[in-house]
N, CA, C and O of each residue as an XYZ file, in Angstrom:
720
protein
N      16.594    -13.080     -2.450
C      15.291    -13.223     -3.039
C      15.273    -12.471     -4.358
O      15.607    -11.286     -4.400
N      14.894    -13.133     -5.416
C      14.829    -12.518     -6.743
C      13.604    -11.623     -6.810
O      12.518    -12.001     -6.370
N      13.789    -10.440     -7.363
C      12.649     -9.547     -7.473
C      12.261     -9.388     -8.923
O      13.120     -9.292     -9.799
N      10.981     -9.361     -9.172
C      10.482     -9.198    -10.531
C      10.466     -7.720    -10.885
O      10.138     -6.869    -10.058
N      10.822     -7.435    -12.112
C      10.784     -6.056    -12.588
C       9.695     -5.954    -13.647
O       9.553     -6.829    -14.501
N       8.944     -4.888    -13.575
C       7.905     -4.667    -14.562
C       8.533     -4.175    -15.849
O       9.514     -3.433    -15.814
N       7.975     -4.582    -17.003
C       8.469     -4.016    -18.259
C       8.349     -2.499    -18.215
O       7.464     -1.958    -17.551
N       9.246     -1.813    -18.928
C       9.296     -0.352    -18.903
C       7.919      0.271    -19.150
O       7.557      1.242    -18.486
N       7.163     -0.263    -20.076
C       5.857      0.317    -20.414
C       4.877      0.241    -19.244
O       3.959      1.056    -19.150
N       5.069     -0.738    -18.348
C       4.152     -0.898    -17.222
C       4.574     -0.098    -15.995
O       3.782      0.073    -15.068
N       5.826      0.398    -15.977
C       6.293      1.141    -14.815
C       5.603      2.495    -14.744
O       5.292      3.115    -15.762
N       5.375      2.932    -13.516
C       4.779      4.241    -13.294
C       5.752      5.335    -13.680
O       6.969      5.170    -13.592
N       5.191      6.461    -14.114
C       6.029      7.627    -14.350
C       6.433      8.161    -12.982
O       5.590      8.394    -12.116
N       7.737      8.351    -12.804
C       8.282      8.821    -11.535
C       9.090     10.073    -11.801
O       9.924     10.113    -12.705
N       8.832     11.095    -11.000
C       9.573     12.347    -11.095
C      10.376     12.505     -9.812
O       9.837     12.381     -8.712
N      11.682     12.783     -9.963
C      12.538     13.036     -8.812
C      12.546     14.542     -8.578
O      12.767     15.325     -9.502
N      12.304     14.930     -7.344
C      12.134     16.334     -7.003
C      12.771     16.594     -5.640
O      12.912     15.677     -4.831
N      13.153     17.838     -5.389
C      13.642     18.188     -4.057
C      12.497     18.093     -3.060
O      11.378     18.515     -3.350
N      12.773     17.546     -1.901
C      11.764     17.482     -0.842
C      11.537     18.884     -0.292
O      12.459     19.696     -0.213
N      10.299     19.149      0.083
C       9.921     20.437      0.681
C       9.201     20.150      2.003
O       8.722     19.037      2.219
N       9.126     21.150      2.883
C       8.478     20.917      4.186
C       7.082     20.299      4.092
O       6.695     19.524      4.967
N       6.331     20.623      3.060
C       4.986     20.054      2.917
C       5.021     18.536      2.704
O       3.992     17.875      2.849
N       6.180     17.978      2.366
C       6.330     16.533      2.159
C       6.579     15.770      3.460
O       6.546     14.539      3.469
N       6.826     16.478      4.547
C       7.297     15.848      5.786
C       6.375     14.745      6.299
O       6.859     13.684      6.695
N       5.082     14.964      6.302
C       4.161     13.937      6.832
C       4.243     12.645      6.028
O       4.247     11.558      6.606
N       4.309     12.750      4.697
C       4.407     11.549      3.862
C       5.753     10.864      4.035
O       5.830      9.636      4.034
N       6.813     11.648      4.183
C       8.146     11.081      4.407
C       8.146     10.283      5.711
O       8.692      9.181      5.764
N       7.542     10.829      6.748
C       7.466     10.125      8.031
C       6.615      8.860      7.899
O       6.973      7.817      8.447
N       5.508      8.940      7.187
C       4.657      7.755      6.992
C       5.442      6.643      6.302
O       5.390      5.486      6.720
N       6.168      6.998      5.246
C       6.965      6.000      4.522
C       8.024      5.403      5.448
O       8.227      4.189      5.461
N       8.696      6.254      6.220
C       9.727      5.772      7.157
C       9.137      4.784      8.154
O       9.683      3.700      8.361
N       8.031      5.159      8.767
C       7.400      4.287      9.764
C       6.975      2.958      9.150
O       7.272      1.895      9.695
N       6.279      3.019      8.016
C       5.791      1.794      7.379
C       6.938      0.869      6.982
O       6.863     -0.346      7.167
N       7.996      1.459      6.437
C       9.138      0.657      6.006
C       9.810      0.012      7.204
O      10.096     -1.186      7.190
N      10.063      0.795      8.235
C      10.690      0.237      9.435
C       9.868     -0.928      9.977
O      10.403     -2.003     10.247
N       8.570     -0.707     10.133
C       7.719     -1.730     10.743
C       7.627     -2.999      9.899
O       7.455     -4.089     10.446
N       7.736     -2.875      8.591
C       7.571     -4.056      7.738
C       8.877     -4.757      7.385
O       8.852     -5.905      6.941
N      10.023     -4.093      7.572
C      11.278     -4.676      7.097
C      12.280     -4.999      8.201
O      12.977     -6.008      8.093
N      12.385     -4.201      9.245
C      13.542     -4.279     10.127
C      13.486     -5.275     11.281
O      14.531     -5.579     11.856
N      12.332     -5.787     11.638
C      12.306     -6.764     12.735
C      13.068     -8.022     12.315
O      12.893     -8.532     11.209
N      13.910     -8.505     13.216
C      14.692     -9.719     12.966
C      15.067    -10.319     14.318
O      16.182    -10.119     14.800
N      14.140    -11.054     14.928
C      14.400    -11.615     16.257
C      15.694    -12.422     16.329
O      16.383    -12.400     17.349
N      16.029    -13.139     15.245
C      17.260    -13.931     15.254
C      18.515    -13.062     15.315
O      19.598    -13.552     15.636
N      18.366    -11.760     15.004
C      19.477    -10.807     15.111
C      19.310     -9.870     16.304
O      20.025     -8.875     16.424
N      18.359    -10.195     17.188
C      18.149     -9.394     18.384
C      17.348     -8.128     18.156
O      17.353     -7.228     18.995
N      16.652     -8.051     17.017
C      15.871     -6.852     16.672
C      14.388     -7.240     16.723
O      13.851     -7.814     15.776
N      13.742     -6.916     17.845
C      12.347     -7.326     18.035
C      11.385     -6.368     17.332
O      11.718     -5.216     17.054
N      10.201     -6.870     17.057
C       9.171     -6.016     16.437
C       8.795     -4.880     17.376
O       8.537     -3.768     16.915
N       8.758     -5.129     18.675
C       8.442     -4.065     19.635
C       9.479     -2.945     19.576
O       9.123     -1.767     19.605
N      10.767     -3.310     19.494
C      11.821     -2.290     19.401
C      11.677     -1.497     18.106
O      11.763     -0.269     18.111
N      11.458     -2.203     16.997
C      11.290     -1.551     15.699
C      10.097     -0.597     15.743
O      10.195      0.541     15.283
N       8.979     -1.052     16.293
C       7.784     -0.201     16.376
C       8.049      1.047     17.203
O       7.614      2.140     16.838
N       8.756      0.893     18.310
C       9.064      2.048     19.167
C       9.937      3.059     18.427
O       9.695      4.263     18.511
N      10.947      2.583     17.706
C      11.800      3.487     16.935
C      10.970      4.171     15.857
O      11.052      5.388     15.688
N      10.177      3.402     15.133
C       9.368      3.972     14.048
C       8.421      5.048     14.571
O       8.241      6.081     13.926
N       7.819      4.817     15.724
C       6.870      5.797     16.263
C       7.563      7.070     16.752
O       6.899      8.074     17.010
N       8.884      7.036     16.879
C       9.605      8.241     17.295
C       9.852      9.204     16.130
O      10.252     10.346     16.351
N       9.616      8.755     14.890
C       9.833      9.619     13.734
C       8.781     10.721     13.714
O       7.587     10.449     13.842
N       9.225     11.965     13.554
C       8.313     13.117     13.606
C       8.514     14.042     12.413
O       9.638     14.264     11.963
N       7.414     14.574     11.911
C       7.458     15.487     10.767
C       8.219     16.765     11.098
O       8.900     17.313     10.231
N       8.117     17.250     12.331
C       8.830     18.475     12.707
C      10.331     18.334     12.491
O      10.990     19.284     12.067
N      10.873     17.160     12.776
C      12.295     16.914     12.578
C      12.660     17.003     11.088
O      13.685     17.584     10.731
N      11.816     16.426     10.226
C      12.056     16.471      8.780
C      11.989     17.911      8.286
O      12.839     18.340      7.506
N      10.993     18.652      8.733
C      10.861     20.065      8.332
C      12.117     20.835      8.733
O      12.665     21.593      7.932
N      12.571     20.642      9.969
C      13.771     21.337     10.442
C      14.987     20.971      9.598
O      15.775     21.843      9.235
N      15.142     19.691      9.286
C      16.267     19.231      8.466
C      16.211     19.877      7.076
O      17.233     20.328      6.558
N      15.039     19.920      6.483
C      14.888     20.531      5.157
C      15.199     22.022      5.192
O      15.907     22.536      4.326
N      14.673     22.702      6.183
C      14.902     24.147      6.287
C      16.368     24.464      6.574
O      16.907     25.420      6.017
N      17.014     23.689      7.423
C      18.417     23.934      7.776
C      19.368     23.716      6.607
O      20.442     24.316      6.562
N      18.985     22.862      5.660
C      19.892     22.514      4.568
C      19.411     22.959      3.195
O      19.965     22.532      2.182
N      18.390     23.811      3.142
C      17.820     24.180      1.847
C      18.808     24.880      0.917
O      18.665     24.782     -0.302
N      19.790     25.574      1.447
C      20.774     26.263      0.608
C      22.160     25.633      0.709
O      23.159     26.267      0.369
N      22.220     24.402      1.168
C      23.492     23.711      1.339
C      23.677     22.721      0.185
O      23.012     21.687      0.132
N      24.580     23.046     -0.730
C      24.808     22.207     -1.905
C      25.409     20.848     -1.556
O      25.419     19.948     -2.396
N      25.911     20.684     -0.329
C      26.491     19.414      0.088
C      25.485     18.474      0.745
O      25.853     17.395      1.209
N      24.232     18.876      0.782
C      23.153     18.032      1.314
C      22.082     17.892      0.242
O      21.759     18.842     -0.472
N      21.544     16.690      0.150
C      20.453     16.462     -0.784
C      19.354     15.698     -0.060
O      19.620     14.757      0.688
N      18.133     16.112     -0.291
C      16.961     15.411      0.241
C      15.943     15.445     -0.886
O      15.343     16.482     -1.168
N      15.755     14.294     -1.529
C      14.884     14.227     -2.690
C      13.746     13.248     -2.452
O      13.834     12.351     -1.613
N      12.682     13.442     -3.210
C      11.544     12.528     -3.178
C      11.269     12.046     -4.596
O      11.569     12.730     -5.574
N      10.697     10.867     -4.681
C      10.205     10.331     -5.943
C       8.694     10.492     -5.908
O       8.020      9.994     -5.006
N       8.172     11.199     -6.909
C       6.725     11.433     -6.979
C       6.126     10.623     -8.118
O       6.664     10.566     -9.224
N       5.002     10.005     -7.815
C       4.256      9.273     -8.824
C       3.062     10.106     -9.269
O       3.064     11.331     -9.149
N       2.055      9.432     -9.778
C       0.848     10.104    -10.237
C       0.230     10.978     -9.169
O       0.195     10.611     -7.995
N      -0.254     12.126     -9.577
C      -0.895     13.118     -8.696
C       0.042     13.603     -7.592
O      -0.419     14.084     -6.557
N       1.357     13.480     -7.805
C       2.336     13.987     -6.842
C       2.558     13.117     -5.633
O       3.273     13.514     -4.713
N       1.948     11.909     -5.607
C       2.105     11.009     -4.456
C       3.576     10.658     -4.264
O       4.259     10.304     -5.225
N       4.060     10.755     -3.043
C       5.446     10.414     -2.746
C       5.586      8.898     -2.653
O       4.909      8.238     -1.864
N       6.481      8.368     -3.480
C       6.729      6.927     -3.534
C       7.958      6.525     -2.731
O       8.118      5.361     -2.364
N       8.825      7.500     -2.461
C      10.043      7.226     -1.719
C      10.874      8.476     -1.573
O      10.553      9.525     -2.132
N      11.964      8.351     -0.803
C      12.847      9.501     -0.618
C      14.274      9.039     -0.381
O      14.527      7.869     -0.093
N      15.201      9.982     -0.508
C      16.618      9.716     -0.310
C      17.273     10.948      0.301
O      16.938     12.081     -0.045
N      18.210     10.710      1.215
C      19.029     11.783      1.792
C      20.490     11.444      1.574
O      20.901     10.294      1.730
N      21.276     12.455      1.212
C      22.700     12.252      1.018
C      23.496     13.471      1.442
O      22.969     14.581      1.518
N      24.773     13.249      1.716
C      25.676     14.319      2.145
C      27.007     14.131      1.425
O      27.514     13.015      1.313
N      27.566     15.239      0.937
C      28.941     15.237      0.425
C      29.834     15.658      1.586
O      29.815     16.813      2.011
N      30.609     14.714      2.090
C      31.562     15.004      3.168
C      32.935     15.231      2.542
O      33.146     14.891      1.378
N      33.869     15.803      3.303
C      35.190     16.069      2.704
C      35.875     14.818      2.135
O      36.558     14.903      1.115
N      35.698     13.660      2.786
C      36.394     12.440      2.354
C      35.548     11.513      1.487
O      36.100     10.689      0.757
N      34.229     11.627      1.550
C      33.361     10.688      0.832
C      31.942     11.251      0.719
O      31.577     12.214      1.394
N      31.163     10.623     -0.150
C      29.731     10.892     -0.260
C      29.031      9.886      0.644
O      29.413      8.717      0.690
N      28.019     10.332      1.352
C      27.295      9.417      2.240
C      25.826      9.354      1.855
O      25.130     10.369      1.809
N      25.378      8.153      1.584
C      23.953      7.915      1.391
C      23.385      7.714      2.786
O      23.594      6.664      3.393
N      22.670      8.708      3.301
C      22.152      8.664      4.675
C      20.928      7.758      4.787
O      20.801      6.988      5.739
N      20.037      7.855      3.816
C      18.849      7.003      3.860
C      18.177      6.980      2.498
O      18.219      7.945      1.736
N      17.563      5.858      2.227
C      16.703      5.708      1.061
C      15.573      4.783      1.506
O      15.807      3.652      1.932
N      14.358      5.281      1.398
C      13.186      4.512      1.797
C      12.115      4.633      0.736
O      11.944      5.686      0.122
N      11.400      3.550      0.528
C      10.304      3.512     -0.435
C       9.014      3.137      0.266
O       9.018      2.427      1.272
N       7.915      3.623     -0.276
C       6.612      3.151      0.167
C       6.643      1.632     -0.023
O       7.044      1.154     -1.084
N       6.231      0.881      0.979
C       6.368     -0.578      0.914
C       5.657     -1.183     -0.297
O       6.073     -2.236     -0.778
N       4.610     -0.555     -0.797
C       3.915     -1.087     -1.971
C       4.658     -0.770     -3.264
O       4.298     -1.283     -4.324
N       5.684      0.066     -3.191
C       6.418      0.449     -4.397
C       7.786     -0.226     -4.500
O       8.498     -0.014     -5.482
N       8.164     -1.024     -3.521
C       9.455     -1.707     -3.565
C       9.467     -2.678     -4.748
O       8.527     -3.449     -4.944
N      10.541     -2.627     -5.527
C      10.678     -3.516     -6.683
C      10.116     -2.956     -7.970
O      10.095     -3.654     -8.984
N       9.657     -1.704     -7.957
C       9.059     -1.112     -9.155
C       9.965     -0.121     -9.878
O       9.509      0.565    -10.793
N      11.231     -0.030     -9.494
C      12.171      0.847    -10.186
C      12.366      2.211     -9.556
O      13.266      2.949     -9.955
N      11.545      2.561     -8.582
C      11.656      3.880     -7.955
C      12.963      4.038     -7.200
O      13.603      5.086     -7.289
N      13.370      3.023     -6.463
C      14.623      3.086     -5.726
C      15.806      3.301     -6.658
O      16.726      4.052     -6.333
N      15.788      2.653     -7.804
C      16.854      2.822     -8.779
C      16.930      4.248     -9.301
O      18.019      4.777     -9.526
N      15.780      4.863     -9.493
C      15.766      6.255     -9.961
C      16.317      7.196     -8.895
O      17.059      8.126     -9.210
N      15.962      6.961     -7.652
C      16.521      7.764     -6.565
C      18.036      7.570     -6.482
O      18.782      8.538     -6.336
N      18.488      6.312     -6.577
C      19.915      6.033     -6.486
C      20.675      6.659     -7.645
O      21.748      7.227     -7.437
N      20.152      6.570     -8.847
C      20.822      7.180     -9.998
C      20.968      8.685     -9.804
O      22.005      9.258    -10.139
N      19.942      9.322     -9.267
C      20.016     10.760     -9.001
C      21.127     11.045     -7.990
O      21.931     11.957     -8.182
N      21.167     10.266     -6.922
C      22.208     10.434     -5.903
C      23.601     10.276     -6.504
O      24.483     11.098     -6.254
N      23.800      9.233     -7.286
C      25.118      8.970     -7.853
C      25.540     10.059     -8.833
O      26.720     10.402     -8.905
N      24.599     10.602     -9.582
C      24.905     11.720    -10.487
C      25.215     12.991     -9.717
O      26.020     13.804    -10.171
N      24.601     13.177     -8.575
C      24.826     14.349     -7.722
C      26.149     14.246     -6.974
O      26.794     15.262     -6.717
N      26.556     13.040     -6.624
C      27.746     12.797     -5.812
C      29.014     13.291     -6.496
O      29.065     13.448     -7.716
N      30.034     13.530     -5.681
C      31.364     13.874     -6.171
C      32.040     12.569     -6.606
O      32.402     11.748     -5.764
N      32.208     12.380     -7.904
C      32.719     11.112     -8.425
C      34.208     10.901     -8.154
O      34.730      9.815     -8.407
N      34.904     11.931     -7.640
C      36.307     11.774     -7.265
C      36.454     11.133     -5.884
O      37.563     10.802     -5.465
N      35.353     10.962     -5.192
C      35.372     10.402     -3.837
C      34.565      9.099     -3.807
O      33.671      8.894     -4.629
N      34.887      8.232     -2.861
C      34.029      7.050     -2.703
C      32.677      7.459     -2.113
O      32.534      8.530     -1.523
N      31.706      6.587     -2.287
C      30.400      6.765     -1.647
C      30.224      5.628     -0.657
O      30.679      4.511     -0.904
N      29.567      5.903      0.460
C      29.357      4.851      1.446
C      27.979      4.963      2.071
O      27.310      5.993      1.987
N      27.580      3.869      2.700
C      26.291      3.781      3.378
C      26.380      2.706      4.431
O      27.315      1.906      4.449
N      25.397      2.695      5.307
C      25.265      1.629      6.292
C      23.889      1.010      6.113
O      22.903      1.713      5.891
N      23.832     -0.307      6.211
C      22.602     -1.054      5.974
C      22.482     -2.119      7.062
O      23.487     -2.616      7.571
N      21.242     -2.460      7.411
C      21.046     -3.558      8.369
C      21.727     -4.797      7.809
O      21.458     -5.199      6.677
N      22.598     -5.397      8.588
C      23.415     -6.528      8.128
C      22.590     -7.674      7.560
O      23.058     -8.390      6.674
N      21.398     -7.855      8.046
C      20.548     -8.973      7.634
C      19.579     -8.611      6.513
O      18.772     -9.448      6.110
N      19.641     -7.383      6.003
C      18.730     -6.962      4.935
C      19.362     -7.302      3.583
O      19.945     -6.445      2.919
N      19.233     -8.555      3.201
C      19.881     -9.051      1.974
C      19.323     -8.384      0.721
O      20.069     -8.141     -0.228
N      18.051     -8.091      0.700
C      17.467     -7.436     -0.473
C      18.095     -6.064     -0.678
O      18.448     -5.704     -1.801
N      18.235     -5.295      0.405
C      18.841     -3.969      0.295
C      20.305     -4.085     -0.122
O      20.769     -3.323     -0.970
N      21.030     -5.027      0.463
C      22.438     -5.196      0.090
C      22.562     -5.547     -1.390
O      23.462     -5.048     -2.065
N      21.686     -6.386     -1.895
C      21.693     -6.729     -3.321
C      21.401     -5.512     -4.193
O      22.010     -5.340     -5.249
N      20.473     -4.671     -3.753
C      20.157     -3.430     -4.469
C      21.403     -2.553     -4.555
O      21.745     -2.062     -5.631
N      22.082     -2.356     -3.428
C      23.276     -1.511     -3.416
C      24.403     -2.114     -4.254
O      25.128     -1.388     -4.935
N      24.549     -3.427     -4.207
C      25.573     -4.084     -5.019
C      25.323     -3.840     -6.506
O      26.270     -3.683     -7.277
N      24.064     -3.808     -6.906
C      23.703     -3.526     -8.305
C      24.261     -2.170     -8.756
O      24.529     -1.968     -9.940
N      24.434     -1.250     -7.813
C      24.946      0.089     -8.123
C      26.429      0.239     -7.787
O      26.934      1.358     -7.700
N      27.124     -0.875     -7.600
C      28.571     -0.839     -7.440
C      29.083     -0.754     -6.018
O      30.286     -0.595     -5.815
N      28.219     -0.854     -5.033
C      28.653     -0.860     -3.633
C      29.080     -2.274     -3.256
O      28.496     -3.252     -3.723
N      30.095     -2.374     -2.414
C      30.525     -3.675     -1.909
C      30.577     -3.628     -0.383
O      30.832     -2.585      0.220
N      30.332     -4.774      0.213
C      30.358     -4.910      1.668
C      31.805     -4.822      2.142
O      32.703     -5.416      1.545
N      32.017     -4.080      3.216
C      33.350     -4.000      3.821
C      33.408     -4.954      5.008
O      32.379     -5.432      5.485
N      34.597     -5.220      5.469
C      34.782     -6.046      6.671
C      34.924     -5.177      7.909
O      35.216     -5.674      8.996
N      34.714     -3.868      7.739
C      34.864     -2.931      8.841
C      33.820     -3.205      9.928
O      32.642     -3.413      9.638
N      34.266     -3.200     11.151
C      33.344     -3.389     12.275
C      32.730     -2.036     12.633
O      33.450     -1.074     12.899
N      31.418     -1.969     12.637
C      30.738     -0.727     13.006
C      29.741     -1.018     14.121
O      29.268     -2.143     14.280
N      29.439      0.009     14.875
C      28.523     -0.143     16.004
C      27.122     -0.495     15.522
O      26.709     -0.124     14.423
N      26.412     -1.214     16.364
C      25.013     -1.507     16.082
C      24.218     -0.207     16.164
O      24.497      0.651     17.001
N      23.221     -0.070     15.283
C      22.378      1.106     15.289
C      21.602      1.155     16.597
O      20.872      0.221     16.928
N      21.761      2.245     17.341
C      21.142      2.422     18.656
C      21.435      1.256     19.591
O      20.638      0.943     20.475
N      22.577      0.621     19.390
C      23.005     -0.461     20.252
C      22.281     -1.776     20.036
O      22.506     -2.733     20.777
N      21.400     -1.841     19.020
C      20.590     -3.039     18.822
C      20.750     -3.649     17.424
O      21.016     -4.844     17.297
N      20.592     -2.846     16.392
C      20.530     -3.358     15.022
C      21.933     -3.524     14.422
O      22.663     -2.543     14.284
N      22.314     -4.759     14.064
C      23.620     -4.948     13.424
C      23.653     -4.267     12.056
O      22.700     -4.346     11.280
N      24.766     -3.603     11.783
C      24.908     -2.865     10.530
C      26.143     -3.316      9.767
O      27.095     -3.854     10.332
N      26.092     -3.081      8.487
C      27.204     -3.356      7.591
C      27.467     -2.091      6.789
O      26.535     -1.438      6.320
N      28.735     -1.750      6.634
C      29.105     -0.615      5.788
C      29.368     -1.129      4.381
O      29.986     -2.176      4.187
N      28.883     -0.365      3.400
C      29.127     -0.681      1.996
C      29.763      0.546      1.351
O      29.421      1.683      1.676
N      30.692      0.297      0.433
C      31.418      1.388     -0.212
C      31.405      1.193     -1.729
O      31.512      0.078     -2.241
N      31.272      2.311     -2.415
C      31.384      2.357     -3.880
C      32.623      3.197     -4.172
O      32.718      4.332     -3.707
N      33.580      2.653     -4.939
C      34.820      3.407     -5.174
C      34.576      4.652     -6.027
O      33.547      4.770     -6.692
N      35.544      5.585     -5.997
C      35.426      6.758     -6.868
C      35.246      6.303     -8.321
O      35.729      5.237     -8.703
N      34.564      7.094     -9.109
C      34.244      6.693    -10.472
C      35.079      7.413    -11.531
O      34.814      7.275    -12.725
N      36.085      8.179    -11.103
C      36.960      8.853    -12.087
C      38.259      8.137    -12.248
O      39.107      8.565    -13.031
């Protein structure tokens, strides 16, 4: 599906910032809304009821704990994109592992998808990553829009067989080669 991009002058000003515990409730809201609106795919065995149950399991306490546990760890990143009045438009989590950089998650407020915020989060991640190592991620196999987004940033689909997420959601691994 082709997505329309707003001219630069019409795009919202977005600031990328480190996530803090006070952001946890908004991060959870974005996660839940995104899951509920994007991940159901009955033809792939992913029902709306299953998606809703997973989404409702997301808790702010878990996000706070993750932020606090990794606040001084240079190999972990948890960033948010803030729009006007500090509203969180999306977030990204990444890890530098010994063999590769891992994009753990990137989620946007569903009303902000296609407005350039995801690209700003991804650019920050790629600049933060160790360019001597490949970067990888896992994406729902049937999420063509997300796969196209990642391909725009140099990720390619692998033929590697990976387990379904929680035994239900088919996943695809994508890799971006080292950039040095």
